[in-house]
N, C-alpha and C positions, 0 to 999 in steps of 0.2 A: 399480484403486483405488490400487495402489502408486505409479503415476505421479502421480495426483492428490495424494497425500500429499506426495510429493517437491516438487511445484510449490507447495504451500501451506505450505512450511517454509522458514525462513531458512537461508542457507548457513552452513557451519561452516569456520572457518579451520584452517590446519595445526596450530596450537597447541591446538585443541579449543574455542576460544571461539566464540561464536555471533555472526554478523553480523546487523545490523538489516535487511539487504536480501538478497533472493534471487529469482531468476527474474522480475524486473520488479516485485516487490512489496516494500514496507517492512513490517516486523513490529514490534510492540510490545505491551506489556500495559498496560491501564488499568483500575483498580479490579478486578483479577483476571480481566479478559476479554482474550483474545487478539484483537488487531486486525490486519488486513491492509489496506494502503492503497496507492494509486498516484495520482499527480497529474501533470498535464502542462499545458503552456502554449505558446503561439506568440506571441512578442513582436511579430512583424510583423503578425499578423492581429488581435491584441488579444483573445484569448479564453483561458480556462483551464478546467480540470476537476478534479474530485476523485472518486475511487471508494473508499469505505470499506466493508470487510466485517467482520462479527462472525460467524465460522464456527459457533461453538457455538450461537448463536441463529438461524442461517440468515437473517441480515439483511444486506442490501446497500443502501447509501446512495450515490446518484450525484447530483452537483451539477455543472451546466454554467453557465458565466458568460461574459458578453460583456465581460469585463475581465480583467486579470491578477491579480485579487484572490485566486484560489484556488491560485495557484502556490506551491510549497513554500517559496520564498524569502520569502514574505509571511507 
């Protein structure tokens, strides 16, 4: 369980501030809910994906696309 908690937490910088990123996941709060998300895309193949987790509610949302529309730059 300790490893899982570490994997589901953002990294901490040397000055003590919290990074929005850690172990492959981005972290943020929205309306008081902790969100974990990761996205990816392949510009040569023309597809993208988004995985969003709301750990407190045990919800996971996965979207796959045949375009670059889900890439974090969009």
